[in-house]
C-alpha positions in Angstrom: 5.1 -5.9 19.3 7.8 -5.6 22.0 8.5 -2.0 22.9 11.1 -2.8 25.5 14.4 -1.0 24.6 17.2 -3.1 23.4 20.0 -3.8 25.8 23.4 -2.8 24.4 26.2 -5.2 24.6 29.8 -4.5 23.5 31.7 -7.5 22.1 35.2 -6.5 23.0 37.7 -7.2 20.3 40.7 -5.5 18.7 41.5 -3.9 15.4 41.1 -6.0 12.2 44.8 -5.7 11.4 45.6 -7.5 14.6 42.9 -10.1 14.3 44.1 -11.0 10.8 41.1 -13.2 10.2 37.3 -13.2 10.2 35.8 -14.4 13.5 34.0 -17.5 12.3 31.3 -17.3 14.9 30.7 -13.6 15.4 27.8 -13.2 12.9 26.0 -16.1 14.6 26.6 -14.7 18.1 25.3 -11.3 17.0 22.2 -12.9 15.3 21.4 -14.8 18.5 21.8 -11.6 20.6 19.5 -9.7 18.3 16.9 -12.5 18.5 17.0 -12.1 22.3 16.3 -8.3 21.8 19.9 -7.4 22.6 21.9 -5.0 20.5 25.5 -6.2 20.0 28.3 -3.9 18.9 31.9 -5.0 18.1 34.1 -2.6 20.1 37.8 -2.3 19.9 39.1 -2.0 23.5 41.8 0.6 22.7 39.6 2.8 20.5 39.3 6.2 22.3 36.1 7.0 20.4 34.1 4.2 22.0 31.6 5.4 24.7 31.8 2.5 27.1 29.0 4.0 29.2 26.6 3.5 26.3 26.7 -0.3 27.0 24.9 -2.3 29.6 27.3 -5.2 29.4 30.9 -5.7 28.2 31.9 -9.1 26.9 35.6 -9.8 26.4 35.8 -11.7 23.1 39.1 -11.4 21.3 41.3 -8.5 22.4 44.3 -10.5 21.2 46.8 -7.6 21.4 46.3 -7.3 25.2 49.4 -9.6 25.7 51.6 -7.0 23.9 50.1 -4.2 25.9 49.1 -5.7 29.3 49.4 -2.5 31.4 47.4 -0.5 28.8 44.8 -3.3 28.7 44.5 -3.5 32.5 44.3 0.3 32.7 41.5 0.3 30.2 39.7 -2.5 32.0 39.9 -0.7 35.3 38.7 2.6 33.8 35.5 1.0 32.3 34.9 -1.5 35.0 31.9 -1.1 37.3 30.1 -3.8 39.3 28.3 -6.1 36.9 29.5 -4.3 33.7 31.7 -7.2 32.5 30.4 -10.6 31.7 33.9 -11.9 32.2 34.8 -10.8 35.8 37.8 -8.4 35.8 39.5 -10.5 38.6 39.3 -13.6 36.3 40.7 -11.6 33.3 43.5 -10.3 35.5 44.3 -13.8 36.7 44.1 -15.2 33.1 46.5 -12.5 31.8 49.5 -14.4 33.3 49.4 -17.8 31.7 50.9 -19.4 34.8 47.3 -19.9 35.9 47.4 -23.0 33.7 49.8 -24.6 36.2 47.5 -23.6 39.1 44.7 -25.5 37.3 46.9 -28.5 36.7 47.8 -28.5 40.4 44.0 -28.8 41.1 43.7 -31.8 38.8 42.4 -30.0 35.7 43.8 -31.4 32.5 45.7 -28.7 30.5 47.7 -28.5 27.4 51.4 -29.2 28.0 52.8 -26.0 29.5 56.2 -24.7 30.4 56.8 -21.3 31.9 59.8 -19.5 30.5 61.3 -16.3 31.9 64.1 -15.7 29.4 64.6 -16.0 25.6 67.2 -18.7 26.3 64.5 -20.7 28.2 62.1 -20.3 25.3 64.7 -21.6 22.8 65.6 -24.5 25.0 61.9 -25.5 25.4 61.3 -25.2 21.6 64.5 -27.0 20.6 62.9 -30.5 20.5 60.1 -29.1 18.3 62.6 -27.5 16.0 64.6 -30.7 15.8 61.5 -32.7 14.7 60.5 -30.1 12.1 64.0 -29.8 10.7 64.5 -33.6 10.7 61.3 -34.1 8.6 62.5 -31.6 5.9 
């Protein structure tokens, strides 16, 4: 019998009302972690009752409302970050927060999904117009 204490891992997510769906792979991920003698916990990044110091490792999974509250998300991340605490390095998360990183990857020769950076609502509408035209034409 293994008496080694379980390592505690927080799977960073957000509230169920934001997720709006069941994570199809979360049960399997948790089962694999338990099989490796690791105790997983789903933890909502903006829940003030979470004791982040209770975890050995933080894994950013699906905090999908970060884009609506980027300053709050970065403040939270900075508050709980310590060397080696995040599986996903905070520098990479910060870089990934602004989706223009996709264009940087494209410049390096990495294939990406078609991407257009828009700075105003008018630019978004102009970029989406061809898609709207196709949808409306097919109705």
